C-alpha positions in Angstrom: 0.0 0.0 0.0 1.2 3.5 -0.9 -0.3 6.4 1.0 0.1 10.0 -0.1 -1.3 13.2 1.4 -1.2 17.0 1.1 -2.8 19.9 2.9 -2.6 23.4 1.5 -3.9 26.8 2.7 -6.1 28.6 0.2 -5.6 32.2 -0.9 -9.0 33.3 0.6 -7.8 32.2 4.1 -4.7 34.3 4.8 -4.6 33.5 8.6 -5.8 30.0 9.3 -6.1 26.8 7.3 -9.6 25.5 8.0 -8.9 22.0 6.7 -7.5 19.1 8.8 -6.1 15.8 7.6 -5.5 12.4 9.3 -3.7 9.4 7.9 -3.1 6.5 10.4 -3.6 2.9 11.2 -6.2 1.4 13.6 -4.5 -1.7 14.9 -2.3 -3.5 12.4 -4.6 -4.2 9.5 -7.1 -1.3 9.3 -6.0 2.0 7.6 -8.0 5.1 8.4 -7.8 8.3 6.4 -9.9 11.5 6.8 -10.1 15.0 5.4 -12.1 17.7 7.2 -13.1 21.2 6.2 -14.3 23.8 8.7 -17.3 25.8 7.6 -16.2 29.3 6.5 -19.4 30.9 7.7 -19.1 29.2 11.1 -17.1 30.6 14.0 -13.5 29.7 14.4 -13.8 27.2 11.6 -10.2 26.0 11.9 -11.0 24.9 15.4 -14.1 22.9 14.3 -12.1 20.8 11.8 -9.2 20.4 14.2 -11.5 19.4 17.1 -13.2 16.6 15.0 -9.8 15.5 13.6 -8.2 15.3 17.0 -11.2 13.3 18.3 -10.9 10.9 15.4 -7.2 10.4 16.1 -7.9 9.8 19.8 -10.6 7.3 19.0 -8.4 5.4 16.5 -5.8 5.0 19.3 -8.5 3.9 21.8 -9.7 1.2 19.4 -6.2 0.1 18.6 -5.7 -0.5 22.3 -8.9 -2.5 22.7 -7.5 -5.7 21.2 -10.7 -7.7 21.7 -12.3 -5.4 19.2 -9.7 -6.0 16.6 -9.5 -9.7 17.0 -13.1 -10.7 17.2 -14.2 -13.8 15.3 -15.3 -13.1 12.7 -13.1 -9.9 12.5 -14.8 -6.6 12.3 -15.3 -5.2 8.8 -14.0 -1.9 7.6 -17.6 -0.6 7.8 -18.1 -1.7 11.4 -14.8 -0.1 12.4 -15.8 3.2 10.7 -19.3 3.2 12.2 -17.8 2.5 15.7 -15.5 5.5 15.2 -18.2 7.8 14.0 -20.5 6.8 16.9 -17.8 7.4 19.4 -17.0 10.8 17.8 -20.7 11.7 17.9 -20.9 11.2 21.6 -17.5 12.9 22.2 -18.6 15.9 20.3 -21.6 16.2 22.5 -19.4 16.0 25.6 -17.0 18.6 24.1 -19.9 21.0 23.4 -21.0 20.7 27.0 -17.6 21.0 28.6 -16.3 23.8 26.4 -19.6 25.7 26.3 -19.6 25.6 22.5 -22.5 26.5 20.1 -23.3 24.6 17.0 -21.7 27.3 14.8 -18.4 26.6 16.5 -18.5 22.9 15.6 -19.3 22.9 11.9 -17.0 20.8 9.8 -17.3 18.4 6.8 -15.8 15.0 7.0 -14.8 12.4 4.5 -13.7 9.2 6.3 -12.2 6.1 4.7 -11.4 2.8 6.5 -9.7 0.0 4.6 -9.4 -3.6 5.8 -6.1 -4.9 4.5 -7.0 -8.5 5.2 -10.4 -8.5 3.4 -9.3 -5.9 0.8 -12.4 -3.9 1.5 -12.9 -0.1 1.9 -15.7 1.9 3.5 -16.0 5.6 2.7 -18.6 8.1 4.1 -18.8 11.7 3.1 -20.5 14.1 5.5 -20.7 17.4 3.5 -19.0 18.6 0.3 -15.8 17.1 -1.1 -14.6 14.6 -3.7 -14.1 10.9 -3.8 -12.1 9.1 -6.6 -12.4 5.3 -6.8 -10.4 3.4 -9.4 -10.3 6.3 -11.8 -13.9 7.5 -11.3 -14.2 10.9 -9.6 -17.4 11.7 -7.7 -18.1 15.2 -6.5 -20.3 15.6 -3.4 -21.9 19.0 -3.7 -24.6 20.2 -1.3 -24.8 23.7 -2.7 -22.5 25.0 0.1 -25.2 23.9 2.7 -23.7 20.7 4.1 -25.8 18.8 6.7 -23.1 19.0 9.4 -22.9 16.3 12.1 -23.1 19.1 14.7 -26.7 19.9 13.6 -27.8 16.5 14.9 -26.1 16.1 18.3 -29.4 16.4 20.1 -30.7 13.3 18.2 -29.6 9.7 18.3 -26.6 8.5 16.4 -28.6 5.8 14.6 -31.2 8.2 13.4 -28.5 10.5 12.0 -26.5 7.6 10.4 -29.5 6.1 8.7 -30.0 9.3 6.8 -26.5 9.4 5.3 -26.5 9.1 1.5 -22.9 9.4 0.5 -21.6 6.0 1.4 -19.3 3.9 -0.7 -18.4 0.2 -0.1 -15.6 -1.0 -2.3 -14.3 -4.6 -2.7 -10.6 -4.9 -3.8 -10.0 -1.3 -4.8 -6.9 -0.5 -6.8 -6.8 3.2 -5.8 -8.9 5.6 -3.7 -8.6 9.4 -3.2 -10.6 11.6 -0.9 -10.4 15.4 -0.9 -12.1 18.5 0.6 -14.0 20.7 -1.9 -11.0 23.0 -2.1 -9.5 20.7 -4.7 -12.1 22.3 -7.1 -10.9 25.9 -6.5 -7.5 25.8 -8.2 -7.2 28.9 -10.5 -4.4 30.2 -12.8 -3.8 33.4 -14.7 -1.6 31.6 -17.2 -3.0 31.3 -20.7 -0.6 28.9 -22.2 -1.5 25.8 -20.2 -2.8 22.7 -22.2 -6.5 23.1 -22.8 -7.3 19.7 -21.3 -5.2 20.1 -18.2 -7.1 19.5 -15.0 -5.7 20.1 -11.5 -8.2 17.7 -10.1 -7.1 14.9 -12.4 -3.5 15.8 -11.8 -3.9 15.3 -8.0 -6.4 12.5 -7.8 -5.8 10.4 -10.9 -2.4 11.1 -12.6 0.3 8.5 -11.8 3.4 10.6 -12.4 5.8 10.8 -9.4 4.0 7.8 -7.7 7.4 6.3 -6.7 8.1 9.4 -4.5 6.9 9.4 -1.0 5.7 13.0 -1.1 4.0 12.7 -4.5 1.1 15.0 -3.7 3.2 17.7 -2.1 5.4 17.8 -5.2 2.3 17.8 -7.5 0.9 20.8 -5.6 4.3 22.6 -6.1 4.2 21.8 -9.8 0.7 23.1 -10.1 1.9 26.4 -8.8 5.4 26.8 -10.3 4.8 25.2 -13.7 1.1 25.9 -14.4 0.4 28.9 -12.1 -2.4 27.2 -10.2 -3.2 28.1 -6.6 -6.3 27.1 -4.6 -8.7 29.8 -3.5 -10.0 27.5 -0.7 -8.0 25.3 1.6 -7.5 21.8 0.2 -6.7 18.4 1.7 -6.1 15.2 -0.3 -5.4 11.7 0.7 -4.6 9.2 -2.1 -4.0 5.5 -1.5 -2.8 2.9 -4.0 -3.5 -0.7 -2.9 
């Protein structure tokens, strides 16, 4: 497995990057990747995405330490691991709201979460809010007209009620490649007029295989977009790309 990632601040956010990115393992055989984007019309949006990201990171460590969960017979699927993480985060967000005296507008962040089971070669992806998912060469844009149905809106309800209403869920058997990205990936703009007419920053980051043998492929691609093609993102952008 090859894992690449990049996070880049957009031109419209001169002070804080409102995105957050996590790439880690849960136990020895489950990979977890997530990209988060704080709502620009919220309050302290960088805090919202970081809060959810830090909670996910903590939860992944907690599950890793609970060996009985990772060695159940039959083993837990990627989907069950992901749902367990989301459910725990749902409750921890409720606790954080109470303990820190937060309002909903201080907790608004999108989330695209991917969990991959290396043993079963299965991936589970859920997108909560806008972003992009690319699976084996097919790019899907999740666009809610800049009105994402944030998890924070539903903290007074039950997790099961909220989860049953989620529509952007992908279950993939034996994937060859998956990319997840915040919607900032669609905001690259350039003033150069001599770029190839069919050149696409989205395809370059999510699909193009050049530099795949370098560990920092996406970081180098982001630099090439700027220095060679003049592209910079208006919005913050986070991308995780995994080749299986």
